[in-house]
N, C-alpha and C positions, 0 to 999 in steps of 0.2 A: 587553605580550604574554606576560608570565610565566605559567607554568602549573605547578601543584604536581603533580609526577609521582606516580603510584600504583605501589607495588611489585608485582611479579609475584605474590607470595604473597597480598597483600591482594586483588588482583584475582581470583585463583582462589577465594578464600574467599567472594566475592560470590555465586558460583553454588551455594553450599550453601543459599541462601535459597529456601524452597519457593515463594515468590511468583513467582520467575523460571521455575519449572517451569510454573506456570499461564500465564504470558505465552507460553511456548513452545507449549503446547497450543492456546491461542487464536490463536497465529500460524499453526498448521496450519489451523485453521478459516477464517482469513483468506485463505490461499493456495489452498486446495483449490477454491473456486468458479472460479478462473481455469483450472483443468483442465476443468471442466464446459463452460464457454463460450469457452474459449481454444484450447489445444493440441488437445484431443480433438475439439472442434467443427471446427477447421480441417482436421484429418486426415479426419474423416467427410465434410465438404463436398468435399474434394479427391478422395476415393475415389468420390464420387457424380458427379464430372465437372464441378463448378462451376468457373467461371473464377477466376483470381487476383484480379481486380477485385472480384468478388462476395464472395469470401472475405475480402478486405481490408475491404470495407464492412460485413461482419458484425461487425467489431471496433468499430463505432460504438456497440454496446450498452454498451461499457465507458465510454461517456460518463456513465453513472450515477455512476461514481467521481469524475468531474470536477465534478458539480453537487450532490453529496451535502451540501455545506455549506449548501445552501438549506433543508434540513430538519434539519440537525444541531442547531439549538437545541431542537427537540422531544425529542431524545434526552437533552439536559441537563435538560429541565423537565417533560415530559409523563410522567405515571405511567400505566402500562397497568393497567386494572382487574384486581384480584385478584393478578395475576402480580407486579407491583412490590412489593406488600405481602408477598408470599411470598419472592421472590428478591432484591429490591433493584433500584435504578434501572438499573445496568449489566447485570446478568445477565438481568433481565426482557426487555430489548430484545434481548439476544443470543439468548435462547431463541426468541422470536417470529420473528426474522429467519431463524434456522436451520431452523425448521419450514417456512417458505415455501420455502427453498432445497431442502429435502427433497422437498416436493410437486412443485416444478418439475423436479427431477431424475427423479423417478418418471414424470412425464408425458412427459418427453423419450424415455423408453424405449418409448413406445407410439405414436409418430408416424411417419408415412411421409414421410421428408425430401424425397423427390422430388415428392410430390403436395401436401405441406403445408409448404412452405418458409416461408410467412408465419407459420404457427403456431409453427414452430421458432424463428423470429426473436423472436416474442412471448414464448415461454417463456424464451429466452435473456435478454431484457430484464427479465423478472420476476426471474430468478435474479440478474442483475447488480444490480438495484435493491435486492433484499434483502441481497445481499452487501455492497454499498456502505454500506447502513445498518448492517449488522453491524459493518463496519470502524470506523464512528464510535464505537460502544460499546466495541469492543476497544481502540482507541487511547486512549480516555478511561480505560478500566480500567487500562491499563498506566501511565498518568501518575498516576492517583489512588492506585494500590495502593502506591506508594513514598511515604514521608514526605518533607516538604519539606527535611529535613536529610540526605537521602540522594541528593543530586545526583550523587555520585560513582558511584552504581549505574546511572545513566541509560544509559551506554554499554553496560553489561552487559545491561540490560533490552532495549536496542535490538538487541544481538546475539542474544538469545534470541528476540525477535520475528522477526528476519530468518531465523534458523535454522528456526523454526517455519514461517514462510511458505514457505520453500524445501522443507521436508520435505513440506508439503501440496501444493505445486505440482509439485515435481520427483520426490521419492522416491515419494510416492503416485501422482503423475502418470505415472510410468513404467509402472505396472501395466496400465493400459488399452492401451498400445501393445504390450506383450508379449502380452496377451490377444487383441488384434486379429489377430495372426499365427497364432493357433491355429485349425485347420480347424473350421468349424461355429460359430465365435463371430462374431457380427455386432456392429456398434456399438450397436444398441438393447440387446443383452445386456450390453454393457459398462456402459451407463448404469444398469442394474439393480444391478450390483455397486458402482458409484459411490454409489448411493443408500444402500447399507448402510454405507459409510464415513461419509457425512454423519450417519446415525443414531448411529453410535458417537461422533462428535464432539459431538453434542447432549448425550449422557449426561454429559460432563465439566462442563457448565454447573452441574449439581447438586452437583458435588464442590467447585468453586472457592468461595473466600470472597469476599463482597462487600466492596469497599474502604470503610474508614471515611472520612467526609468531613464538613466543616462547610459544604459547598456550599449546602445548603438554608437554613442560618442567614444566610449572606451574601445569598442571593437575597431572603429575607424583609426584611432590612434595606434593600436596594436598592428593593424594591417600596414599602416605607414611605416612603422618600425621594421616589420618583416620585409617590406619592399626595399627599404634602405639597405638592409643586410644583403639582400639578393643583388642589389645594384653594386655593392662593394665586392662581392665574391663571384658574381656571374653576370658581368656587364653585357655579355653577348646575347643573353636571353631576350626574346621578344617581350614587349611591355605587357601584352595580354597574358602571356604565360607567367610573368612575374606577379601580376595581379591575382591570377588563379592560385598560384602557389602560396601567396600571402593570405588569401581567403581561407585556404585549406589549413594553413598553419594556425591561424587564429581559431578556426572552427574545431580542429581535432587535437592539435598539439598543445595549444595554450591552456585549455582547461585542465589537462593532466599536469602540465608544468606548474600551474598555479596551485593546484591541490597539494602536490608534494613539496613545493617551495614554502607554502604557508605552514605546513605541519612538520616538515622534516621527513626524510625517507623512512626512518625506523618507526616513528610514530604513525605515519600514514599507513604503513603496512600493518601495524598493530591494530589500528582502527578498522581497517578492512577485514582483518581476521575475526575480530570480535563481532562485527555486524553480520558476517557470514554465519557464525555459529549460533547466534542468540536465539533464534526461533525455530530451529530444526525440529525439536521434539514436539512443539505445539503444532507444527505443520503436518507431521505424521498423524497426529491425533485428528486434526481438522479434516484431512482428506478422507478418512474412513469413518468419521463420526455418524453421518447419515446412514450408511450401510449398517453400522453397529446398532444404532437405535432401532432400525427396522428388524434386524435379526434377533435382537433381545426380546422384542415384542411390543415396542411402542408404536402407536398409530401415527398416521400423517398429521392428525390434529394435535396429538401429544407433542410431536416434533415442532409443529408450528407454534404451539403455546409456550413451550419451555425453551427450545433451542433458538427459536427465532424471536418471538415477542419478549420472552423472559430475559434472554441474553442481551437483547438490544436495550431494553429499559435499564437493566443493571449496568451495562457498559456505559450508557450515557451518564448515569449517576456517578459511577466510579471514575469516568473520564474527567469530570469537573473536579472531583476530589483529588485525583492524581495530578491534574494540572496545577491545583492550588498547592499541593505538596511540593511539586517541582519548583514553583515560583518562590516558595518560602525556604526550602531546604536544598534545592539544586537538582538538576536532571540526573546526575550520576547516581545519587542515592535512590532516586526513583527507579532507575534501571535495576539496581540490586534487589529492591523489594519485588518488582515485577518478575524477576528471574526466579526467585524462591517460590513465589505464588504459582508460577507455571508448573513447577515440579509437583507441588501439592495437588493442584487441580487435576493433573493427569492421573494421579493415584486414585482420585475419587471415581474415575471411570473404570478403573480396575476393580474397585469394590462393586460397582453396578454389574459388571460382567459376572461376578460370582453370585451376587444376591438376586439378580433377575430384574424384571421391569417394575421396580417399586418407585412410585412417583415421588415420594418424599426424598429418596436418595437422588433421583434425577434433579429435583429442585435444588438440593444442596450443591450438587455438582455444577449446576448452572450458575449459582451464586458465586462459587469460587472461580469458575471459568469467566464470568462477566468481569470480576475484579481483575483477573489476569489479563484479559484482552484489553481492558481499558488502560491499565497502568503501563503495560508493555508498549502499546501503540502510542500513547501520548508521550511517554518518555523517549521512545525511539524516533518519532517524528520530530520532536523538539531537538533531540540530539543531532540528528542528521542535518536539520535546517541550520543549526548552529555552525556546522562545519562548512557550509556552502559559501562560495564567493558570489556576490550578487551579479557580477559581470557574466557569470556562467551558471546561473542558478538552476536552469533546466538540466544542463549536462552533469553538474556535480551531484544534484539530488538523485537523478536517475542512476548515476554510477553507483552511489552508495546504497540506495534502496533496492536496486536490482541485484546487488550482491547479497543483500539480506534475503531476497526472494529466491536466489539461486539454490540454496540448500532446501528452502521450503518447497520449491516446485519440482526440481529435477530429482531430488532424493525422495521426496514424499510420494512421487509417482509410483514408487515401488512398495508403498505401504501395504497395498493389497497382496502383493507377492509375499511380503513378510508374514502377514496373517495366514495366508493359504498354504504356502510352500514351506516356510521355516517353522511356523508355530502350529500348523495344522488346525487353524481356527481357534487357537487359545487367545481370546481377547484380553483376559486378565494379564497375562505375561506381556502382551503387546503394549498395553498402557503403562506397565512398569518400565519397559524399555524406553518409552517416550519420555517418562519422567527422568530417567538417567541421562538422556540426551541433553538435558538442560545443564548438567553439572559442568562440562568443559567450558561453556561460555561464562558461567559464574566465576570459575577459577581464573579465566583469562581476564575478566573484568576486574577482579581483585588485584591481579598482577600489574595492570596498567592504570589503576585508579588515580595515582598521584598525577600522572600526565593528563588524565581527563579532567581532574579538578583545575589544573592550570589552564587548560583550553577553555573551560567554562568561565573562569575569572577573566581571561583575555577577551572573551566574547562580550561580557557585560562591560568591561572597561572601554572597549571600542565604542559601544553604544553610548556610554556616558560622555565620551570625548566628543562625539558628534552632536550631542545635545548642547554642550558648551559652545 
């Protein structure tokens, strides 16, 4: 369980690396679509008089983040005509996905949400799918841009990704709520402004450097091995079919085989189960938080100041502290702390439900929530990155991250139903339930902790070997 601690000065020096700035900007691009189809969409639907159950079900579009692993091998292997040759594998996918997000955002500004609710849902699904695909490329970029001998920078990279995500989701996400309180500004006007932000983020794709990788060489070797096996067992097959089957084998089968071979079947299943359970309670809270704030009596400006700006600033601060903790004491311990903090922060919202719209309680809840968001995201991003094989970084990260999103999106889509139908509007009990949802993942983490410590040691040992 030993861990080589990193000094504070060494850790601070990591952030002089320009690659971490790129990770931060791409983190903004990753978080911002959640404003488009999450918090702003929820507020718009609430102002239009839709029920909590309907608003909660709108969250089902986030299911795209849960199943993006299904097409993640394409991001690793498929080259977009002309664009990939121009920008490279990672940036070409980023550019195309962001252009789709831009078009979807512009279209949202010209729909009548009352008369065209199904069209709004379709546009939200398009944005979610493009954003989920973009995240595959962004996460793979973050892993690929760091050399194999730089494992010590992974927590710093995770912090920059987390800070970027929250800058996009919360700092930029506060702007539409301030704008919505200005007389004469409607939500469609807000979406036009949001489209301009998306366009600005697209511009950075042309500034970033494409990661250097031997991924294609490894894929070619694997394809050759598959073709040889097909030659031995199916000599009568046409050459074109053999090449196609070999390509599919490397694209679909090999990433899964690599993950289970690297970790062992039992450990791999245990890892998948933990990732699925970890953030379910937090997701239930997040999906209904905007609705809760408005029902309790907080204004759009209150929400913008506390939930957006306040949470973002605190998350950025705690993300750096969390990444320093992970660098010094290990990622697994960081996961334990963030899990306990999740349960405590959810109970704070239960207190607000009983006490009413008191700003000092709101501020305290935001402090706890900011700590929770930061430590859990930094620890989980670094943890999942540690498990990825660089030859299949897009596929592996998407598989693991989407599993974590599965509980967050599919189950949390029923959060409004739980409040309305099961609890009859009892917000206090709802938040107590979300706190209890954290406990199974903490128990599971405790049971597999020894194997996780071993994986962490092996990860740093591989990095040290590459350095030598």
